[in-house]
DSSP file (Angstrom, degrees, kcal/mol; ACC not computed):
  #  RESIDUE AA STRUCTURE BP1 BP2  ACC     N-H-->O    O-->H-N    N-H-->O    O-->H-N    TCO  KAPPA ALPHA  PHI   PSI    X-CA   Y-CA   Z-CA
    1    1 A M              0   0    0      0, 0.0     2,-0.3     0, 0.0     0, 0.0   0.000 360.0 360.0 360.0 132.1  -14.2    2.5   -4.0
    2    2 A L        -     0   0    0      1,-0.1     5,-0.0     2,-0.0     0, 0.0  -0.587 360.0-115.1 -83.1 144.7  -11.3    4.8   -3.5
    3    3 A L    >   -     0   0    0     -2,-0.3     3,-1.4     1,-0.1     4,-0.4  -0.529  24.8-119.0 -74.9 147.3  -10.4    7.4   -6.1
    4    4 A P  T 3  S+     0   0    0      0, 0.0     3,-0.3     0, 0.0     4,-0.2   0.806 110.7  38.4 -58.7 -33.7   -7.1    6.9   -7.9
    5    5 A R  T 3> S+     0   0    0      1,-0.2     4,-1.6     2,-0.1     3,-0.5   0.321  86.1 100.1-101.1   7.5   -5.6   10.2   -6.8
    6    6 A R  H <> S+     0   0    0     -3,-1.4     4,-2.6     1,-0.2     5,-0.2   0.883  77.7  56.8 -63.7 -37.3   -7.0   10.2   -3.3
    7    7 A C  H  > S+     0   0    0     -4,-0.4     4,-2.3    -3,-0.3    -1,-0.2   0.838 103.7  54.8 -64.6 -31.4   -3.8    9.0   -1.7
    8    8 A V  H  > S+     0   0    0     -3,-0.5     4,-2.2     2,-0.2    -1,-0.2   0.921 110.3  45.4 -65.5 -43.9   -1.9   11.9   -3.2
    9    9 A V  H  X S+     0   0    0     -4,-1.6     4,-2.3     2,-0.2     5,-0.2   0.928 113.6  48.9 -66.4 -44.8   -4.3   14.4   -1.6
   10   10 A E  H  X S+     0   0    0     -4,-2.6     4,-1.7     1,-0.2    -2,-0.2   0.888 111.5  50.0 -64.4 -37.8   -4.2   12.7    1.7
   11   11 A R  H  X S+     0   0    0     -4,-2.3     4,-2.2    -5,-0.2    -1,-0.2   0.898 109.2  51.9 -65.1 -39.9   -0.4   12.6    1.7
   12   12 A S  H  X S+     0   0    0     -4,-2.2     4,-2.2     1,-0.2    -2,-0.2   0.910 110.7  46.7 -64.5 -41.2   -0.2   16.2    0.9
   13   13 A F  H  X S+     0   0    0     -4,-2.3     4,-1.3     2,-0.2    -1,-0.2   0.811 109.5  55.6 -70.9 -27.6   -2.5   17.2    3.8
   14   14 A G  H  < S+     0   0    0     -4,-1.7     4,-0.4    -5,-0.2    -2,-0.2   0.906 109.2  46.2 -66.8 -41.0   -0.4   14.9    6.0
   15   15 A W  H >< S+     0   0    0     -4,-2.2     3,-1.6     1,-0.2     4,-0.3   0.905 110.4  54.0 -64.7 -41.3    2.7   16.8    5.0
   16   16 A M  H >< S+     0   0    0     -4,-2.2     3,-1.5     1,-0.3     6,-0.2   0.810  96.6  66.5 -64.3 -29.5    0.9   20.1    5.6
   17   17 A A  T 3< S+     0   0    0     -4,-1.3    -1,-0.3     1,-0.3    -2,-0.2   0.671  84.5  74.1 -67.7 -15.9   -0.1   18.9    9.1
   18   18 A R  T <  S+     0   0    0     -3,-1.6     2,-0.7    -4,-0.4    -1,-0.3   0.757  76.0  87.0 -68.9 -22.8    3.7   19.1   10.0
   19   19 A F  S X> S-     0   0    0     -3,-1.5     3,-1.2    -4,-0.3     4,-1.1  -0.699  77.8-147.5 -78.9 114.4    3.3   22.9   10.0
   20   20 A R  H >> S+     0   0    0     -2,-0.7     4,-0.9     1,-0.3     3,-0.6   0.841  92.5  57.3 -55.0 -40.2    2.2   23.6   13.6
   21   21 A R  H 34>S+     0   0    0      1,-0.3     5,-0.6     2,-0.2    -1,-0.3   0.835 111.5  42.6 -66.1 -29.3    0.1   26.6   12.8
   22   22 A L  H <45S+     0   0    0     -3,-1.2    -1,-0.3    -6,-0.2    -2,-0.2   0.604  97.2  75.7 -90.2 -11.6   -2.0   24.6   10.4
   23   23 A A  H <<5S+     0   0    0     -4,-1.1     2,-0.4    -3,-0.6    -1,-0.2   0.831 106.8  32.6 -67.6 -29.2   -2.3   21.5   12.7
   24   24 A R  T  <5S-     0   0    0     -4,-0.9     2,-1.4    -3,-0.2     3,-0.2  -0.944  90.3-119.8-122.9 148.3   -4.8   23.4   14.7
   25   25 A D  T   5 +     0   0    0     -2,-0.4    -3,-0.1     1,-0.2    -4,-0.1  -0.678  50.7 148.7 -91.9  87.1   -7.3   25.9   13.3
   26   26 A Y      < +     0   0    0     -2,-1.4    -1,-0.2    -5,-0.6     2,-0.2   0.559  38.7 105.7 -91.6 -10.9   -6.3   29.1   15.2
   27   27 A E        -     0   0    0     -6,-0.2    -2,-0.0    -3,-0.2     6,-0.0  -0.459  54.4-159.5 -79.0 141.4   -7.3   31.5   12.4
   28   28 A R  S    S+     0   0    0     -2,-0.2    -1,-0.1     1,-0.1     3,-0.0   0.816  78.2  57.0 -86.9 -33.8  -10.4   33.5   12.7
   29   29 A L  S  > S-     0   0    0      1,-0.1     4,-1.5     2,-0.0     3,-0.5  -0.842  72.4-144.0-103.6 134.1  -10.8   34.2    9.0
   30   30 A P  H  > S+     0   0    0      0, 0.0     4,-2.3     0, 0.0     5,-0.2   0.820 100.9  62.6 -62.9 -28.8  -11.0   31.4    6.4
   31   31 A E  H  > S+     0   0    0      2,-0.2     4,-2.6     1,-0.2     5,-0.2   0.893 101.0  51.5 -62.5 -39.8   -9.0   33.5    4.0
   32   32 A T  H  > S+     0   0    0     -3,-0.5     4,-2.4     2,-0.2    -1,-0.2   0.927 109.9  48.4 -63.6 -44.3   -6.1   33.5    6.3
   33   33 A L  H  X S+     0   0    0     -4,-1.5     4,-1.9     1,-0.2    -1,-0.2   0.883 111.9  49.9 -62.8 -38.9   -6.2   29.8    6.6
   34   34 A A  H  X S+     0   0    0     -4,-2.3     4,-2.1     2,-0.2    -2,-0.2   0.905 110.7  49.8 -65.7 -41.4   -6.4   29.4    2.8
   35   35 A D  H  X S+     0   0    0     -4,-2.6     4,-2.2     1,-0.2    -2,-0.2   0.894 109.7  50.8 -63.8 -40.2   -3.4   31.8    2.3
   36   36 A L  H  X S+     0   0    0     -4,-2.4     4,-2.7     2,-0.2    -1,-0.2   0.885 107.6  54.2 -65.4 -37.3   -1.4   29.8    4.8
   37   37 A S  H  X S+     0   0    0     -4,-1.9     4,-2.5     2,-0.2    -2,-0.2   0.932 108.3  48.5 -62.3 -44.7   -2.2   26.6    3.0
   38   38 A Y  H  X S+     0   0    0     -4,-2.1     4,-2.2     1,-0.2    -1,-0.2   0.910 111.5  51.0 -58.7 -42.1   -0.9   28.1   -0.3
   39   39 A L  H  X S+     0   0    0     -4,-2.2     4,-2.3     2,-0.2    -2,-0.2   0.921 109.5  49.5 -63.2 -44.1    2.2   29.2    1.5
   40   40 A V  H  X S+     0   0    0     -4,-2.7     4,-2.7     1,-0.2    -2,-0.2   0.943 111.8  48.0 -60.9 -47.5    2.8   25.8    2.9
   41   41 A F  H  X S+     0   0    0     -4,-2.5     4,-2.4     1,-0.2    -1,-0.2   0.871 110.5  52.2 -63.1 -35.1    2.4   24.1   -0.5
   42   42 A A  H  X S+     0   0    0     -4,-2.2     4,-2.3    -5,-0.2    -1,-0.2   0.906 110.3  48.6 -64.9 -40.4    4.7   26.6   -2.1
   43   43 A I  H  X S+     0   0    0     -4,-2.3     4,-2.2     2,-0.2    -2,-0.2   0.926 112.2  48.4 -65.1 -43.7    7.4   25.9    0.5
   44   44 A M  H  X S+     0   0    0     -4,-2.7     4,-2.2     1,-0.2    -2,-0.2   0.896 112.2  48.8 -63.2 -40.5    6.9   22.1    0.0
   45   45 A M  H  X S+     0   0    0     -4,-2.4     4,-2.3     2,-0.2    -1,-0.2   0.893 109.9  52.0 -66.9 -38.6    7.2   22.5   -3.8
   46   46 A A  H  X S+     0   0    0     -4,-2.3     4,-2.4     2,-0.2    -2,-0.2   0.907 109.7  49.2 -64.0 -41.7   10.3   24.7   -3.4
   47   47 A K  H  X S+     0   0    0     -4,-2.2     4,-2.5     1,-0.2    -2,-0.2   0.927 112.4  48.0 -62.7 -43.9   12.0   22.0   -1.2
   48   48 A N  H  X S+     0   0    0     -4,-2.2     4,-2.3     1,-0.2    -2,-0.2   0.878 111.4  50.5 -64.7 -36.8   11.1   19.3   -3.7
   49   49 A F  H  X S+     0   0    0     -4,-2.3     4,-2.5     2,-0.2    -1,-0.2   0.907 111.2  47.6 -66.5 -42.6   12.4   21.4   -6.6
   50   50 A I  H  X S+     0   0    0     -4,-2.4     4,-2.0     2,-0.2    -2,-0.2   0.914 112.4  49.9 -65.3 -42.7   15.7   22.1   -4.8
   51   51 A H  H  X S+     0   0    0     -4,-2.5     4,-1.3     2,-0.2    -2,-0.2   0.911 112.4  47.8 -60.9 -43.2   16.1   18.4   -4.0
   52   52 A L  H  X S+     0   0    0     -4,-2.3     4,-1.4     1,-0.2     3,-0.3   0.908 111.2  49.8 -65.6 -42.1   15.4   17.4   -7.6
   53   53 A M  H  X S+     0   0    0     -4,-2.5     4,-2.1     1,-0.2    -1,-0.2   0.841 105.2  58.1 -68.9 -31.5   17.9   20.0   -9.0
   54   54 A A  H  < S+     0   0    0     -4,-2.0    -1,-0.2     1,-0.2    -2,-0.2   0.855 109.1  45.3 -64.9 -33.3   20.6   18.7   -6.5
   55   55 A H  H  < S+     0   0    0     -4,-1.3    -1,-0.2    -3,-0.3    -2,-0.2   0.779 111.0  53.1 -82.7 -25.0   20.2   15.2   -8.1
   56   56 A V  H  <        0   0    0     -4,-1.4    -2,-0.2     1,-0.2    -1,-0.2   0.891 360.0 360.0 -72.9 -40.8   20.3   16.5  -11.6
   57   57 A L     <        0   0    0     -4,-2.1    -1,-0.2    -5,-0.1    -2,-0.2   0.453 360.0 360.0 -84.7 360.0   23.5   18.5  -11.2
């Protein structure tokens, strides 16, 4: 049985795979990879926020 929110997580990681540096694991330290993941999600959230605000105004 699939979890109800699983598709959201899989979609998010699919979006994250668009960033070339995260498509392959070139990082030596796991902390660096985790930091890059946070950065990617922050960029994606900022884009979504700007798109949402453009439709509101």
